[in-house]
N, C-alpha and C positions, 0 to 999 in steps of 0.2 A: 890607372895606367892602359888599361883596356878601353874605356871610354875616351880617353885622350887621344888614343890611336885613331878609334874610329872617327872621332870628330875632325882631326887632320885630314882622313882619307875622303870626307865628304867634301871637306873646305879645298881641297886640293885643284879639283877639276876646275872650280871658279876662280881660284887663285892664278890658275895657268891662263885661262882666257882673260882675266884683268890685265895681266902682265904682258900678253901677246898684243892684245887690241887697245890697251890704255897706255898702260905705264911706258912700253917701249915706245909706241908712236910720239906720246909727249916729250920722252927725251930726246927722240930724233928731232922733232920740231924744235927744242928748243937748242939744239945744235946748230939746226939750218937757220935760226935767227941772228946767228953772228956770221953767216954768208951771203952771198949774192947768188945763191941757187936758182938758175933758170931751167925749166922743163926742156925747152927746145935746145939749147945751148949745151947742157948735159956738164957743164964745168960747175966745181963748186969752189969759189975763191973766198979766203977768210978775209971779214972786213969789219970784225969786232963791234964796237956799239952803234957803227954807222947808222944800221936799220932804226934802231931805237932813237937815235937822235932823228934821224928822218922822219919818224914818227911824230914826235912832240914838236917838230917843226911844221907838220904836214896839217894846213887846214881842215882838209876835209877829214882826217881822222878826229880832230877836235869837234868838228861838227857832227860826226858820228856817234862820239862819244857824249854829246850835248843830247842827241837825239835817243840815245839809249837810257840816258838817266832818266829823261823825261818820261819815256815809255815805264820804266823801272816805278817812278814816283806814281804813274797813274795806276799800275796793275797790282804792285805788290800790297799796298794797305788794304786794296780791295779785297785781295785773294786770301789775306790773314785773317780779316775781321768777319766777312759776309758769311763765309763759310760756316763758322761759328753757330749764327743765327739759324742758318739752313739745318744744320746737324741737330739745333735743340727742335727744329720744326719736326725733323723726321724720327725724332728719338721718342715720339710719341706712342702709346700703346693704343694703337687704333686700326679698324678694320681697312685692309688694303695697303698699309703703310710701306710694305716692300714694294708695292708698285710704284709709289711716290718716289721712294729711295732709287730704285732704278730709272725713273723717269729723269731724276735731277743728276743722276750719274752719266745716262746716255751721251751726252755732248761730248764727254771726255774718250767714248769710243770711237767718235768719228774722225776720220782722216783730218789733218790739217789742210790738206789740198782741198779736200772736199768743202771741208768748212770754209775755206776761202772762196771757193766757186759760190758757194750759197749765200754768204754776205755780201759778195760782189753784187749779186742780184736786188737784195735789200738795200744796198747802198747806191745803186746806181740812180741817175738824175731823174729817171721815171719810176724809181722802185718804190717798195711798199713805204720806206720810212717818209720820203717826201712825199708822197702821196697822202699819208696821215697828217703831217706837217700842213698840206694844202686846204685839210678840211677846217682847220681850225686858224686859216689864215696867215700862216708863217709861210715866207718865200722859202723854195726848195733850197737844201744845203749841199755845197759840193764836199761831200763827204771823203771822198778819196783822193780829189784833184786839188783840194785847198791846202796850202802848208798850214792853215790855223787848225783844220779838224782832222786831218790825215793820221795823225797820231793817237788823238782821241779814238778815232773811228777803230783801229787796230786794238787799243786797250780792250775797248766794249767787246769785241770778238775773243780776246784772249781770257777776260772776265767771264763770259759766258760759258766758254768751253771749260775752264778750269774751277769754276765753282762746284760741281759734282764731284770732282777728283779730290779735292783737299776737305770736302765735306765729309769723306769717308775717314780721314785721318781724326777728325774732329768726334765723329760719330765713336769710334771706336773708343776714344777717350772718355767720352760721356757715357758711355757704358761701364766705364770702371770706376766711375764717381759712386760711391754708397748714397742710395737714396734716404737713409737716415738723417743725413745731412741737410737735404732740403725739405724734410718734413720737420725737423727741429726749427729751421730758419723759418718754415711757415707757421709754428706755433707762437715764435717769436715776433709775429706779425710784418716778416719780410715779404715785400710783393715780388713782382717777376724782375725787374731790373737789379734789386739788392741782392736777390739769391743769386744771379749769375755774375754779378761784379764781386761778389764776395765769396762764392764757392765756385763757381763754373771757372773762371778765368785764371783763378789761382792754382785750381786742380790742371788745368789744362797747359800750364806755363811751358811744359816741356814741347809738347805738340805746337804750340805757338811758335817756339824757337826754331823747331824743325821746319813748320811752314814757311816761316819768314826767310829761312836758309834756302829752302827747296824753291822759293817763288822768287826769290833774288837771284838765283842761278838761273833759271827759266828764261827770266826777263832778260837778264843780260847775255842770254846765249841765242834769243830769239832772231830768227831770219827768215825763216819759211813763209810766215805771212806775209813781212816785206816782199819776199821774191814773187810770191804768187798773186797778191792783191794789188801792189803798187809797183812793184821792182824797182824799189828805192826812191820812186818818185813823191809826190811833185818837186823837181829841182833838189832831190836830194833831202828833201823833208823826212823821208821815213827810211832812210838809210842808218842802220845800226853799227857797231862794232863788228859783229859777225858778219854782217853783209858786206863790209869793207873787206874782210878776211876773205871772204867767199871771191870777191870782185877780185882782188889781188892775185889770189891764188890760183883760180881757175879760169878766169877771163883774161887777165895780165900776164900770167904763169910768174909773178914774182914770188916764189915759196919763200923765200928768206926773208923779206919783207912781212909777207902774211903771218909767217912764223913769229916773228918779233911783235907785232899787234897781238897775236893769240897770247902770247906769254904777259904782256901788259895787263890784257882783259884778265888772265888768271890771278896776277896780282890785286887788281881792285876787287874780284870776288871774293878773294882771301881776305882782304882788309875790312870788307862789307860783312864778312861771315863773323869774324872776329868783333865789330863792334856791335853786331846784334847780341850775340853771345854775352858781352860785357854789359850791354843794356839791359837783357833779360835776367842775369845774375845781380844785377846792382841797380835795380828799378829806381830807387831815391837819386 
């Protein structure tokens, strides 16, 4: 009883903050999604499902959803798989390995806005990437001004920044795997790939699920890079669903419509999370 009471005392401040700044605003946004609330007009008229119907008929919304899905497909598989091998690499007992861990994690510490500015220089028409391509005889690529390459470019930035962050999750999981398993596998003649396919990946299954969920949520919520690097361009090619929410809410002041789109996005993320869980629970 004593321990339970103290546990609730420690949880209470966090619970109050989550309720105040997450749960209540979410419920308020859900309520606004059934209205035509406009900040300047100040009136709130009930419109029922009109905002949701409008979203499903809105070509701009479907284009943003397609862009978001494409960005998710580019980013999430890479951030689920690549950090595993990075964690294996930095899990070795080598001199100075902590410095390597810090080096790989450092991009996660850099502000997204600063990251966007740095990568804008790299992706510029006369930037480093195009200079390197010119050395091998390849014509310059319009990284951020081409509809074909803009999402790929943004995905590269996201993967670069997220690798070290997700590496830490896998590193923590790897350090809990008994070394006896690897030693026994080596005695049986298992090589690098067999050891990790039959030992590492099964043991990291909960962390893989967690990473898949977190990276999916992050991909579907991303809009800072799009805002700072391309402002949704060219011709809407990098407008994501959250970018549309931002645009409708704070540029066009259509809070009701923006709230409806936000709720649709919440349902999509929830469905994808449940599908991820089902896939990992029943891999066959």
